The first five atom37 places (N, CA, C, CB, O) and aatype in JSON, in Angstrom:
{
  "aatype": [12, 0, 11, 1, 15, 16, 7, 6, 10, 6, 0, 0, 19, 12, 1, 9, 10, 17, 3, 5, 7, 0, 17, 10, 16, 14, 7, 6, 19, 8, 1, 10, 10, 2, 3, 3, 0, 10, 0, 18, 16, 16, 19, 12, 16, 9, 10, 19, 1, 10, 17, 11, 11, 7, 1, 19, 6, 1, 6, 1, 3, 7, 1, 0, 18, 0, 18, 8, 0, 19, 10, 16, 1, 6, 5, 18, 0, 0, 0, 1, 12, 6, 11, 19, 10, 0, 6, 0, 7, 3, 1, 14, 0, 0, 10, 15, 10, 13, 10, 3, 19, 9, 3, 14, 7, 3, 1, 3, 5, 10, 1, 1, 10, 10, 11, 7, 8, 1, 0, 14],
  "atom_mask": [
    [1, 1, 1, 1, 1],
    [1, 1, 1, 1, 1],
    [1, 1, 1, 1, 1],
    [1, 1, 1, 1, 1],
    [1, 1, 1, 1, 1],
    [1, 1, 1, 1, 1],
    [1, 1, 1, 0, 1],
    [1, 1, 1, 1, 1],
    [1, 1, 1, 1, 1],
    [1, 1, 1, 1, 1],
    [1, 1, 1, 1, 1],
    [1, 1, 1, 1, 1],
    [1, 1, 1, 1, 1],
    [1, 1, 1, 1, 1],
    [1, 1, 1, 1, 1],
    [1, 1, 1, 1, 1],
    [1, 1, 1, 1, 1],
    [1, 1, 1, 1, 1],
    [1, 1, 1, 1, 1],
    [1, 1, 1, 1, 1],
    [1, 1, 1, 0, 1],
    [1, 1, 1, 1, 1],
    [1, 1, 1, 1, 1],
    [1, 1, 1, 1, 1],
    [1, 1, 1, 1, 1],
    [1, 1, 1, 1, 1],
    [1, 1, 1, 0, 1],
    [1, 1, 1, 1, 1],
    [1, 1, 1, 1, 1],
    [1, 1, 1, 1, 1],
    [1, 1, 1, 1, 1],
    [1, 1, 1, 1, 1],
    [1, 1, 1, 1, 1],
    [1, 1, 1, 1, 1],
    [1, 1, 1, 1, 1],
    [1, 1, 1, 1, 1],
    [1, 1, 1, 1, 1],
    [1, 1, 1, 1, 1],
    [1, 1, 1, 1, 1],
    [1, 1, 1, 1, 1],
    [1, 1, 1, 1, 1],
    [1, 1, 1, 1, 1],
    [1, 1, 1, 1, 1],
    [1, 1, 1, 1, 1],
    [1, 1, 1, 1, 1],
    [1, 1, 1, 1, 1],
    [1, 1, 1, 1, 1],
    [1, 1, 1, 1, 1],
    [1, 1, 1, 1, 1],
    [1, 1, 1, 1, 1],
    [1, 1, 1, 1, 1],
    [1, 1, 1, 1, 1],
    [1, 1, 1, 1, 1],
    [1, 1, 1, 0, 1],
    [1, 1, 1, 1, 1],
    [1, 1, 1, 1, 1],
    [1, 1, 1, 1, 1],
    [1, 1, 1, 1, 1],
    [1, 1, 1, 1, 1],
    [1, 1, 1, 1, 1],
    [1, 1, 1, 1, 1],
    [1, 1, 1, 0, 1],
    [1, 1, 1, 1, 1],
    [1, 1, 1, 1, 1],
    [1, 1, 1, 1, 1],
    [1, 1, 1, 1, 1],
    [1, 1, 1, 1, 1],
    [1, 1, 1, 1, 1],
    [1, 1, 1, 1, 1],
    [1, 1, 1, 1, 1],
    [1, 1, 1, 1, 1],
    [1, 1, 1, 1, 1],
    [1, 1, 1, 1, 1],
    [1, 1, 1, 1, 1],
    [1, 1, 1, 1, 1],
    [1, 1, 1, 1, 1],
    [1, 1, 1, 1, 1],
    [1, 1, 1, 1, 1],
    [1, 1, 1, 1, 1],
    [1, 1, 1, 1, 1],
    [1, 1, 1, 1, 1],
    [1, 1, 1, 1, 1],
    [1, 1, 1, 1, 1],
    [1, 1, 1, 1, 1],
    [1, 1, 1, 1, 1],
    [1, 1, 1, 1, 1],
    [1, 1, 1, 1, 1],
    [1, 1, 1, 1, 1],
    [1, 1, 1, 0, 1],
    [1, 1, 1, 1, 1],
    [1, 1, 1, 1, 1],
    [1, 1, 1, 1, 1],
    [1, 1, 1, 1, 1],
    [1, 1, 1, 1, 1],
    [1, 1, 1, 1, 1],
    [1, 1, 1, 1, 1],
    [1, 1, 1, 1, 1],
    [1, 1, 1, 1, 1],
    [1, 1, 1, 1, 1],
    [1, 1, 1, 1, 1],
    [1, 1, 1, 1, 1],
    [1, 1, 1, 1, 1],
    [1, 1, 1, 1, 1],
    [1, 1, 1, 1, 1],
    [1, 1, 1, 0, 1],
    [1, 1, 1, 1, 1],
    [1, 1, 1, 1, 1],
    [1, 1, 1, 1, 1],
    [1, 1, 1, 1, 1],
    [1, 1, 1, 1, 1],
    [1, 1, 1, 1, 1],
    [1, 1, 1, 1, 1],
    [1, 1, 1, 1, 1],
    [1, 1, 1, 1, 1],
    [1, 1, 1, 1, 1],
    [1, 1, 1, 0, 1],
    [1, 1, 1, 1, 1],
    [1, 1, 1, 1, 1],
    [1, 1, 1, 1, 1],
    [1, 1, 1, 1, 1]
  ],
  "atom_positions": [
    [[-9.03, 10.42, -15.61], [-9.15, 10.59, -14.18], [-9.88, 11.9, -13.9], [-7.76, 10.58, -13.5], [-9.67, 12.89, -14.6]],
    [[-10.74, 11.91, -12.88], [-11.51, 13.1, -12.54], [-10.59, 14.19, -11.99], [-12.6, 12.75, -11.51], [-9.57, 13.92, -11.37]],
    [[-11.0, 15.42, -12.25], [-10.22, 16.55, -11.77], [-10.26, 16.59, -10.24], [-10.75, 17.88, -12.37], [-11.32, 16.45, -9.63]],
    [[-9.1, 16.79, -9.64], [-9.0, 16.83, -8.18], [-9.03, 18.27, -7.7], [-7.72, 16.13, -7.7], [-8.57, 19.18, -8.39]],
    [[-9.58, 18.47, -6.5], [-9.6, 19.8, -5.91], [-8.2, 20.17, -5.44], [-10.61, 19.87, -4.74], [-7.32, 19.31, -5.31]],
    [[-7.99, 21.46, -5.17], [-6.7, 21.93, -4.68], [-6.35, 21.23, -3.37], [-6.73, 23.45, -4.48], [-5.2, 20.83, -3.17]],
    [[-7.33, 21.07, -2.48], [-7.08, 20.4, -1.21], [-6.64, 18.96, -1.4], [0.0, 0.0, 0.0], [-5.74, 18.48, -0.7]],
    [[-7.27, 18.27, -2.34], [-6.88, 16.88, -2.63], [-5.47, 16.81, -3.2], [-7.87, 16.24, -3.6], [-4.69, 15.92, -2.85]],
    [[-5.14, 17.76, -4.07], [-3.79, 17.79, -4.65], [-2.75, 18.11, -3.58], [-3.72, 18.8, -5.78], [-1.68, 17.5, -3.55]],
    [[-3.05, 19.07, -2.72], [-2.12, 19.4, -1.63], [-1.89, 18.18, -0.74], [-2.65, 20.58, -0.79], [-0.76, 17.9, -0.37]],
    [[-2.96, 17.47, -0.41], [-2.84, 16.28, 0.43], [-2.01, 15.2, -0.27], [-4.23, 15.73, 0.79], [-1.18, 14.55, 0.37]],
    [[-2.22, 15.02, -1.57], [-1.47, 14.01, -2.32], [0.01, 14.37, -2.37], [-2.03, 13.87, -3.74], [0.87, 13.5, -2.21]],
    [[0.31, 15.64, -2.58], [1.71, 16.09, -2.62], [2.36, 15.91, -1.25], [1.8, 17.56, -3.07], [3.51, 15.46, -1.16]],
    [[1.64, 16.26, -0.19], [2.21, 16.09, 1.15], [2.46, 14.61, 1.44], [1.26, 16.69, 2.22], [3.48, 14.28, 2.04]],
    [[1.57, 13.72, 1.02], [1.79, 12.28, 1.22], [3.08, 11.83, 0.53], [0.58, 11.47, 0.69], [3.85, 11.05, 1.08]],
    [[3.3, 12.33, -0.68], [4.52, 11.99, -1.43], [5.75, 12.46, -0.64], [4.51, 12.63, -2.86], [6.7, 11.71, -0.45]],
    [[5.72, 13.72, -0.19], [6.87, 14.25, 0.54], [7.11, 13.47, 1.83], [6.66, 15.74, 0.86], [8.26, 13.16, 2.16]],
    [[6.05, 13.15, 2.55], [6.21, 12.39, 3.79], [6.7, 10.97, 3.5], [4.88, 12.33, 4.56], [7.6, 10.48, 4.17]],
    [[6.11, 10.32, 2.51], [6.5, 8.94, 2.19], [7.95, 8.84, 1.74], [5.59, 8.39, 1.1], [8.65, 7.89, 2.1]],
    [[8.4, 9.82, 0.97], [9.77, 9.78, 0.45], [10.79, 10.24, 1.49], [9.87, 10.65, -0.81], [11.92, 9.76, 1.52]],
    [[10.37, 11.19, 2.35], [11.27, 11.68, 3.4], [12.53, 12.33, 2.87], [0.0, 0.0, 0.0], [13.56, 12.33, 3.55]],
    [[12.47, 12.89, 1.68], [13.65, 13.5, 1.07], [13.24, 14.81, 0.4], [14.3, 12.53, 0.04], [12.06, 15.12, 0.24]],
    [[14.26, 15.57, 0.01], [14.01, 16.77, -0.77], [13.65, 16.34, -2.19], [15.26, 17.73, -0.76], [14.37, 15.56, -2.81]],
    [[12.52, 16.85, -2.7], [12.06, 16.47, -4.04], [11.8, 17.71, -4.89], [10.79, 15.61, -3.96], [11.29, 18.71, -4.4]],
    [[12.15, 17.62, -6.16], [11.85, 18.68, -7.11], [10.41, 18.5, -7.6], [12.86, 18.67, -8.31], [9.83, 17.43, -7.44]],
    [[9.84, 19.54, -8.19], [8.49, 19.38, -8.76], [8.41, 18.24, -9.77], [8.06, 20.67, -9.42], [7.41, 17.54, -9.83]],
    [[9.45, 18.05, -10.56], [9.46, 16.96, -11.53], [9.39, 15.6, -10.87], [0.0, 0.0, 0.0], [8.69, 14.7, -11.35]],
    [[10.11, 15.44, -9.77], [10.08, 14.17, -9.04], [8.71, 13.93, -8.4], [11.17, 14.14, -7.96], [8.19, 12.81, -8.43]],
    [[8.13, 14.99, -7.84], [6.79, 14.86, -7.25], [5.79, 14.52, -8.34], [6.37, 16.17, -6.53], [4.93, 13.66, -8.15]],
    [[5.88, 15.19, -9.48], [4.97, 14.94, -10.61], [5.05, 13.48, -11.04], [5.31, 15.87, -11.8], [4.02, 12.83, -11.25]],
    [[6.27, 12.96, -11.17], [6.45, 11.56, -11.57], [5.85, 10.62, -10.54], [7.94, 11.24, -11.78], [5.21, 9.63, -10.9]],
    [[6.06, 10.89, -9.25], [5.56, 10.02, -8.19], [4.04, 10.07, -8.04], [6.21, 10.39, -6.88], [3.43, 9.12, -7.57]],
    [[3.43, 11.19, -8.44], [1.97, 11.27, -8.41], [1.35, 10.34, -9.44], [1.52, 12.72, -8.65], [0.21, 9.9, -9.28]],
    [[2.09, 10.05, -10.49], [1.67, 9.07, -11.5], [0.27, 9.36, -12.04], [1.71, 7.67, -10.9], [-0.59, 8.48, -12.07]],
    [[0.06, 10.59, -12.47], [-1.23, 11.02, -13.02], [-0.97, 11.76, -14.32], [-2.03, 11.92, -12.0], [-0.6, 12.94, -14.3]],
    [[-1.15, 11.09, -15.44], [-0.86, 11.68, -16.74], [-1.73, 12.91, -17.04], [-1.06, 10.65, -17.83], [-1.34, 13.75, -17.85]],
    [[-2.88, 13.01, -16.41], [-3.77, 14.15, -16.66], [-3.34, 15.39, -15.87], [-5.21, 13.78, -16.3], [-3.86, 16.48, -16.11]],
    [[-2.4, 15.23, -14.96], [-1.95, 16.33, -14.1], [-0.73, 17.0, -14.73], [-1.63, 15.82, -12.67], [0.29, 16.35, -14.99]],
    [[-0.83, 18.29, -14.96], [0.27, 19.03, -15.58], [1.4, 19.28, -14.58], [-0.23, 20.36, -16.15], [1.17, 19.46, -13.39]],
    [[2.62, 19.28, -15.09], [3.8, 19.6, -14.28], [3.64, 20.97, -13.62], [5.08, 19.56, -15.15], [3.99, 21.14, -12.45]],
    [[3.12, 21.95, -14.37], [2.96, 23.3, -13.83], [1.97, 23.32, -12.66], [2.5, 24.26, -14.93], [2.11, 24.14, -11.75]],
    [[0.99, 22.44, -12.68], [0.04, 22.35, -11.57], [0.76, 21.88, -10.32], [-1.13, 21.4, -11.92], [0.51, 22.39, -9.23]],
    [[1.64, 20.91, -10.47], [2.42, 20.42, -9.33], [3.3, 21.54, -8.78], [3.28, 19.2, -9.72], [3.42, 21.7, -7.57]],
    [[3.91, 22.31, -9.68], [4.73, 23.45, -9.24], [3.88, 24.44, -8.46], [5.4, 24.15, -10.45], [4.3, 24.94, -7.41]],
    [[2.7, 24.73, -8.95], [1.81, 25.68, -8.28], [1.42, 25.18, -6.9], [0.55, 25.93, -9.12], [1.41, 25.95, -5.94]],
    [[1.11, 23.89, -6.78], [0.73, 23.32, -5.49], [1.9, 23.42, -4.51], [0.3, 21.85, -5.65], [1.7, 23.77, -3.35]],
    [[3.11, 23.11, -4.96], [4.28, 23.19, -4.08], [4.53, 24.62, -3.63], [5.52, 22.64, -4.8], [4.87, 24.84, -2.47]],
    [[4.37, 25.59, -4.5], [4.55, 27.0, -4.12], [3.49, 27.39, -3.1], [4.48, 27.93, -5.36], [3.79, 28.09, -2.13]],
    [[2.26, 26.96, -3.3], [1.19, 27.27, -2.33], [1.51, 26.67, -0.96], [-0.17, 26.73, -2.84], [1.34, 27.32, 0.06]],
    [[1.98, 25.41, -0.95], [2.34, 24.77, 0.31], [3.5, 25.5, 0.98], [2.7, 23.3, 0.08], [3.54, 25.61, 2.21]],
    [[4.44, 25.99, 0.19], [5.57, 26.75, 0.71], [5.09, 28.07, 1.32], [6.61, 27.02, -0.4], [5.53, 28.46, 2.4]],
    [[4.19, 28.77, 0.63], [3.65, 30.03, 1.13], [2.85, 29.83, 2.42], [2.77, 30.69, 0.07], [2.81, 30.72, 3.27]],
    [[2.23, 28.67, 2.57], [1.47, 28.34, 3.78], [2.39, 27.89, 4.92], [0.45, 27.24, 3.48], [1.95, 27.73, 6.05]],
    [[3.67, 27.69, 4.61], [4.62, 27.26, 5.62], [4.62, 25.77, 5.9], [0.0, 0.0, 0.0], [5.18, 25.33, 6.9]],
    [[4.01, 24.99, 5.03], [3.95, 23.54, 5.23], [5.15, 22.81, 4.66], [2.69, 22.99, 4.61], [5.46, 21.69, 5.07]],
    [[5.84, 23.46, 3.71], [7.07, 22.89, 3.16], [8.14, 23.97, 3.15], [6.84, 22.31, 1.73], [7.84, 25.17, 3.15]],
    [[9.38, 23.52, 3.13], [10.5, 24.45, 2.93], [11.12, 24.11, 1.58], [11.56, 24.36, 4.09], [10.9, 23.02, 1.04]],
    [[11.88, 25.04, 1.05], [12.48, 24.79, -0.25], [13.9, 25.32, -0.29], [11.64, 25.43, -1.36], [14.27, 26.24, 0.44]],
    [[14.67, 24.7, -1.16], [16.03, 25.18, -1.41], [16.33, 24.97, -2.89], [17.08, 24.45, -0.5], [15.77, 24.1, -3.54]],
    [[17.23, 25.79, -3.38], [17.6, 25.72, -4.78], [18.26, 24.38, -5.09], [18.54, 26.88, -5.15], [19.12, 23.91, -4.35]],
    [[17.85, 23.78, -6.21], [18.44, 22.54, -6.69], [18.67, 22.71, -8.19], [17.52, 21.28, -6.38], [17.83, 22.31, -9.0]],
    [[19.79, 23.31, -8.55], [20.02, 23.66, -9.95], [19.11, 24.8, -10.36], [0.0, 0.0, 0.0], [19.09, 25.85, -9.72]],
    [[18.36, 24.6, -11.43], [17.44, 25.64, -11.9], [16.09, 25.57, -11.21], [17.24, 25.52, -13.4], [15.3, 26.51, -11.31]],
    [[15.82, 24.5, -10.51], [14.52, 24.32, -9.84], [14.71, 24.45, -8.33], [13.88, 22.93, -10.2], [15.82, 24.67, -7.84]],
    [[13.62, 24.3, -7.63], [13.66, 24.2, -6.18], [13.37, 22.76, -5.8], [12.64, 25.16, -5.51], [12.68, 22.04, -6.52]],
    [[13.92, 22.35, -4.67], [13.56, 21.06, -4.07], [12.77, 21.39, -2.81], [14.83, 20.16, -3.76], [13.07, 22.36, -2.12]],
    [[11.78, 20.57, -2.52], [10.86, 20.82, -1.41], [10.91, 19.68, -0.4], [9.43, 21.01, -1.93], [11.18, 18.53, -0.75]],
    [[10.64, 20.04, 0.85], [10.66, 19.08, 1.96], [9.61, 19.51, 2.97], [12.09, 18.98, 2.62], [9.45, 20.71, 3.23]],
    [[8.89, 18.57, 3.55], [7.87, 18.9, 4.56], [8.52, 19.5, 5.8], [7.04, 17.64, 4.94], [9.57, 19.04, 6.24]],
    [[7.89, 20.53, 6.35], [8.39, 21.18, 7.57], [8.11, 20.3, 8.78], [7.74, 22.57, 7.75], [8.98, 20.12, 9.63]],
    [[6.9, 19.76, 8.85], [6.5, 18.89, 9.97], [6.38, 17.45, 9.48], [5.17, 19.37, 10.59], [6.11, 17.2, 8.3]],
    [[6.58, 16.51, 10.39], [6.28, 15.12, 10.05], [4.77, 14.97, 9.92], [6.86, 14.14, 11.13], [4.01, 15.84, 10.34]],
    [[4.36, 13.88, 9.34], [2.93, 13.58, 9.2], [2.26, 13.6, 10.59], [2.72, 12.2, 8.5], [1.15, 14.12, 10.75]],
    [[2.93, 13.01, 11.57], [2.37, 12.92, 12.92], [2.31, 14.29, 13.6], [3.19, 11.95, 13.78], [1.33, 14.6, 14.29]],
    [[3.34, 15.11, 13.42], [3.32, 16.46, 13.98], [2.19, 17.28, 13.36], [4.67, 17.17, 13.77], [1.51, 18.03, 14.05]],
    [[2.0, 17.13, 12.07], [0.94, 17.86, 11.38], [-0.44, 17.4, 11.88], [1.05, 17.65, 9.86], [-1.32, 18.23, 12.1]],
    [[-0.61, 16.1, 12.05], [-1.89, 15.58, 12.55], [-2.17, 16.11, 13.95], [-1.89, 14.03, 12.56], [-3.3, 16.5, 14.25]],
    [[-1.15, 16.14, 14.8], [-1.32, 16.65, 16.17], [-1.69, 18.13, 16.15], [-0.04, 16.44, 17.0], [-2.56, 18.57, 16.91]],
    [[-1.06, 18.9, 15.28], [-1.37, 20.33, 15.18], [-2.8, 20.54, 14.68], [-0.38, 21.04, 14.23], [-3.5, 21.44, 15.15]],
    [[-3.23, 19.72, 13.74], [-4.62, 19.81, 13.25], [-5.61, 19.47, 14.34], [-4.83, 18.88, 12.04], [-6.64, 20.14, 14.48]],
    [[-5.3, 18.42, 15.14], [-6.21, 18.05, 16.23], [-6.33, 19.2, 17.24], [-5.73, 16.76, 16.93], [-7.42, 19.5, 17.71]],
    [[-5.21, 19.83, 17.57], [-5.24, 20.96, 18.5], [-6.04, 22.12, 17.93], [-3.82, 21.43, 18.82], [-6.79, 22.76, 18.66]],
    [[-5.9, 22.38, 16.65], [-6.65, 23.47, 16.01], [-8.15, 23.2, 16.07], [-6.21, 23.66, 14.55], [-8.94, 24.09, 16.4]],
    [[-8.55, 21.98, 15.76], [-9.97, 21.62, 15.8], [-10.49, 21.74, 17.24], [-10.2, 20.18, 15.26], [-11.59, 22.25, 17.46]],
    [[-9.72, 21.26, 18.19], [-10.13, 21.34, 19.59], [-10.25, 22.8, 20.04], [-9.13, 20.59, 20.49], [-11.15, 23.15, 20.79]],
    [[-9.33, 23.64, 19.58], [-9.38, 25.06, 19.94], [-10.62, 25.74, 19.39], [-8.12, 25.78, 19.43], [-11.1, 26.72, 19.96]],
    [[-11.15, 25.23, 18.29], [-12.34, 25.81, 17.68], [-13.63, 25.31, 18.31], [-12.35, 25.51, 16.2], [-14.7, 25.85, 18.05]],
    [[-13.53, 24.28, 19.15], [-14.72, 23.74, 19.81], [-15.2, 24.73, 20.87], [-14.42, 22.34, 20.44], [-14.39, 25.32, 21.59]],
    [[-16.48, 24.9, 20.96], [-17.02, 25.8, 21.98], [-16.81, 25.26, 23.38], [0.0, 0.0, 0.0], [-16.53, 26.02, 24.31]],
    [[-16.96, 23.97, 23.55], [-16.85, 23.31, 24.85], [-15.79, 22.21, 24.73], [-18.24, 22.71, 25.33], [-16.09, 21.09, 24.32]],
    [[-14.56, 22.54, 25.09], [-13.45, 21.6, 24.92], [-13.69, 20.29, 25.66], [-12.17, 22.23, 25.4], [-13.48, 19.23, 25.07]],
    [[-14.11, 20.31, 26.95], [-14.34, 19.04, 27.63], [-15.39, 18.17, 26.94], [-14.76, 19.31, 29.06], [-15.23, 16.96, 26.86]],
    [[-16.45, 18.8, 26.43], [-17.48, 18.03, 25.72], [-16.91, 17.43, 24.44], [-18.7, 18.92, 25.4], [-17.18, 16.28, 24.11]],
    [[-16.13, 18.22, 23.72], [-15.53, 17.73, 22.48], [-14.59, 16.55, 22.76], [-14.76, 18.86, 21.76], [-14.59, 15.56, 22.04]],
    [[-13.79, 16.67, 23.82], [-12.89, 15.57, 24.18], [-13.67, 14.32, 24.58], [-11.96, 15.99, 25.33], [-13.3, 13.21, 24.2]],
    [[-14.74, 14.51, 25.32], [-15.57, 13.38, 25.74], [-16.19, 12.68, 24.54], [-16.66, 13.84, 26.71], [-16.19, 11.45, 24.46]],
    [[-16.72, 13.45, 23.62], [-17.32, 12.88, 22.42], [-16.27, 12.19, 21.55], [-18.03, 13.96, 21.61], [-16.55, 11.17, 20.93]],
    [[-15.07, 12.77, 21.51], [-13.97, 12.14, 20.78], [-13.67, 10.76, 21.35], [-12.72, 13.03, 20.82], [-13.49, 9.8, 20.6]],
    [[-13.62, 10.66, 22.67], [-13.35, 9.37, 23.31], [-14.44, 8.35, 22.99], [-13.22, 9.55, 24.82], [-14.17, 7.15, 22.93]],
    [[-15.67, 8.83, 22.8], [-16.77, 7.93, 22.45], [-16.64, 7.35, 21.04], [-18.09, 8.66, 22.57], [-17.15, 6.25, 20.78]],
    [[-15.98, 8.07, 20.14], [-15.95, 7.63, 18.74], [-14.64, 6.99, 18.3], [-16.25, 8.78, 17.87], [-14.6, 6.36, 17.24]],
    [[-13.57, 7.14, 19.08], [-12.3, 6.55, 18.62], [-12.28, 5.05, 18.9], [-11.1, 7.23, 19.31], [-13.03, 4.55, 19.74]],
    [[-11.43, 4.38, 18.2], [-11.24, 2.94, 18.35], [-10.83, 2.62, 19.8], [-10.17, 2.42, 17.35], [-10.02, 3.35, 20.37]],
    [[-11.37, 1.56, 20.38], [-11.0, 1.2, 21.76], [-9.49, 1.03, 21.96], [-11.71, -0.08, 22.16], [-8.97, 1.36, 23.02]],
    [[-8.81, 0.52, 20.96], [-7.35, 0.39, 21.07], [-6.67, 1.74, 21.16], [0.0, 0.0, 0.0], [-5.7, 1.9, 21.91]],
    [[-7.17, 2.72, 20.4], [-6.62, 4.07, 20.48], [-6.93, 4.69, 21.84], [-7.19, 4.95, 19.35], [-6.1, 5.41, 22.4]],
    [[-8.11, 4.42, 22.36], [-8.48, 4.92, 23.68], [-7.54, 4.36, 24.75], [-9.95, 4.56, 24.01], [-7.09, 5.09, 25.64]],
    [[-7.24, 3.06, 24.66], [-6.31, 2.44, 25.62], [-4.92, 3.04, 25.48], [-6.25, 0.91, 25.4], [-4.24, 3.3, 26.48]],
    [[-4.49, 3.27, 24.24], [-3.18, 3.88, 24.01], [-3.13, 5.29, 24.59], [-2.86, 3.92, 22.51], [-2.13, 5.68, 25.19]],
    [[-4.19, 6.04, 24.42], [-4.26, 7.39, 24.97], [-4.19, 7.35, 26.49], [-5.55, 8.09, 24.52], [-3.52, 8.17, 27.11]],
    [[-4.88, 6.39, 27.09], [-4.85, 6.24, 28.54], [-3.41, 5.97, 29.02], [-5.79, 5.09, 28.98], [-2.95, 6.56, 30.0]],
    [[-2.71, 5.07, 28.33], [-1.32, 4.75, 28.69], [-0.43, 5.98, 28.54], [-0.78, 3.59, 27.82], [0.43, 6.25, 29.38]],
    [[-0.63, 6.72, 27.47], [0.18, 7.93, 27.25], [-0.06, 8.97, 28.34], [-0.12, 8.54, 25.87], [0.87, 9.61, 28.82]],
    [[-1.32, 9.13, 28.72], [-1.64, 10.1, 29.76], [-1.05, 9.7, 31.12], [-3.16, 10.27, 29.89], [-0.62, 10.56, 31.88]],
    [[-1.04, 8.42, 31.41], [-0.44, 7.95, 32.67], [1.07, 8.25, 32.72], [-0.67, 6.44, 32.84], [1.61, 8.56, 33.78]],
    [[1.72, 8.16, 31.57], [3.15, 8.41, 31.53], [3.54, 9.85, 31.35], [0.0, 0.0, 0.0], [4.71, 10.21, 31.47]],
    [[2.55, 10.69, 31.06], [2.82, 12.12, 30.81], [2.8, 12.9, 32.12], [1.77, 12.71, 29.81], [1.86, 12.8, 32.91]],
    [[3.82, 13.65, 32.33], [3.9, 14.48, 33.55], [3.64, 15.93, 33.17], [5.29, 14.33, 34.27], [4.15, 16.41, 32.16]],
    [[2.86, 16.6, 33.98], [2.56, 18.01, 33.74], [3.83, 18.84, 33.9], [1.45, 18.53, 34.69], [4.65, 18.54, 34.77]],
    [[4.01, 19.88, 33.09], [5.22, 20.73, 33.18], [5.26, 21.52, 34.47], [5.29, 21.7, 32.0], [6.2, 22.28, 34.7]]
  ]
}
């Protein structure tokens, strides 16, 4: 198997944590990744990096740590969308272009959500 970048490994580990929805040790994550070319220590390093970034929390589980995602997959996606939008020079233009490229069903869903959303 081709060597994966750190970003790809972080994404794969986060998918495992989200899919399992439980506290997992590095050994459990390593087994679930099902990649014989990937070292256990690499999985440990990725989990520590994610913990330092604040994307996972950890607690002692015997001699190891167990890890759990801080945000749900959906909360993380929403935070990423807000970050990208905040980086846009022209937010209204970015939103308009976004509406042009999303699936029509998603656009309809967004319209329904906005109708039901009340300003604070």
